[in-house]
C-alpha positions in Angstrom: 26.4 -47.3 -11.2 29.0 -44.6 -11.9 28.1 -44.4 -15.6 24.4 -44.0 -14.8 25.1 -41.3 -12.3 27.3 -39.4 -14.7 24.6 -39.7 -17.4 22.0 -38.4 -15.0 24.1 -35.4 -13.9 25.0 -34.5 -17.5 21.2 -34.6 -18.4 20.4 -32.4 -15.5 23.0 -29.9 -16.3 22.0 -29.9 -20.0 18.3 -29.3 -19.0 19.2 -26.4 -16.7 21.4 -24.9 -19.4 18.6 -25.3 -22.1 16.0 -23.7 -19.8 18.4 -20.8 -19.0 19.0 -20.2 -22.7 15.3 -20.5 -23.5 14.4 -18.0 -20.8 17.1 -15.6 -22.1 15.7 -15.8 -25.6 11.9 -15.8 -24.8 11.6 -14.0 -21.5 9.5 -15.4 -18.7 8.5 -19.1 -19.3 7.2 -19.8 -15.8 10.4 -21.0 -14.3 9.2 -20.8 -10.7 6.1 -23.0 -11.4 8.4 -25.5 -13.2 10.8 -25.5 -10.3 8.0 -26.2 -7.9 6.7 -29.2 -9.9 10.2 -30.6 -10.3 10.8 -30.2 -6.5 7.5 -31.9 -5.6 8.2 -34.6 -8.1 11.6 -35.2 -6.7 10.4 -35.4 -3.1 7.7 -37.8 -4.2 10.2 -39.9 -6.0 12.5 -39.9 -2.9 9.6 -41.0 -0.6 8.6 -43.7 -3.1 12.2 -44.9 -3.4 12.5 -45.2 0.4 9.1 -47.0 0.7 9.9 -49.5 -2.0 13.4 -50.2 -0.6 11.9 -51.2 2.7 9.0 -53.0 1.0 11.5 -55.0 -1.1 13.5 -55.9 1.9 10.4 -57.1 3.7 9.4 -59.2 0.7 12.9 -60.7 0.5 12.6 -61.9 4.1 9.0 -63.2 3.7 9.1 -64.8 0.3 11.1 -67.9 -0.6 13.5 -66.8 -3.3 14.6 -70.3 -4.3 12.2 -70.4 -7.3 13.0 -67.9 -10.0 9.4 -67.0 -10.4 9.5 -65.6 -6.9 12.0 -63.0 -8.0 9.7 -61.9 -10.8 6.7 -61.8 -8.5 8.7 -59.7 -5.9 9.8 -57.4 -8.8 6.2 -56.8 -10.0 4.8 -56.3 -6.5 7.5 -53.8 -5.8 6.9 -51.9 -9.1 3.1 -51.9 -8.4 3.5 -50.6 -4.8 5.9 -48.0 -6.0 3.6 -46.8 -8.7 0.7 -46.6 -6.3 2.8 -44.8 -3.6 4.1 -42.3 -6.2 0.6 -41.5 -7.5 -0.8 -41.0 -4.0 2.1 -38.7 -3.0 1.7 -36.7 -6.3 -2.1 -36.4 -5.6 -1.4 -35.2 -2.0 1.1 -32.6 -3.3 -1.6 -31.3 -5.7 0.5 -31.1 -8.8 -1.6 -29.5 -11.5 -0.3 -31.7 -14.3 -1.8 -34.7 -12.7 -5.3 -33.3 -13.3 -4.5 -32.9 -16.9 -3.2 -36.4 -17.2 -6.2 -37.8 -15.4 -8.6 -36.0 -17.8 -6.6 -37.4 -20.7 -6.9 -40.9 -19.4 -10.6 -40.5 -18.6 -11.3 -39.2 -22.1 -9.4 -42.1 -23.7 -11.3 -44.7 -21.6 -14.6 -43.1 -22.5 -13.9 -43.0 -26.2 -12.8 -46.6 -26.2 -16.1 -47.7 -24.7 -18.2 -46.0 -27.4 
């Protein structure tokens, strides 16, 4: 856990330094809007994490974990619920990039059907 935390902190510091250097060289790059999206995504991830933590605890109490397939089922259910919760929260927060991604997916699906 310590190595993963150190890697995450190093990546965050590197990203901040790169943005600072880019802004210094190019001028205004929309740092405020980027910070808002990062904050909203972080809050959504935190809410999703809390939700799936308690959902996983509930599933571990309800499901019989003697059979190894039950571990996999619990994992996939937790991942699915986490994905749905994150998407709902992002939609509620009205993050602009979600509309862009939704259009991209919609266009891909329409072109595959033709």
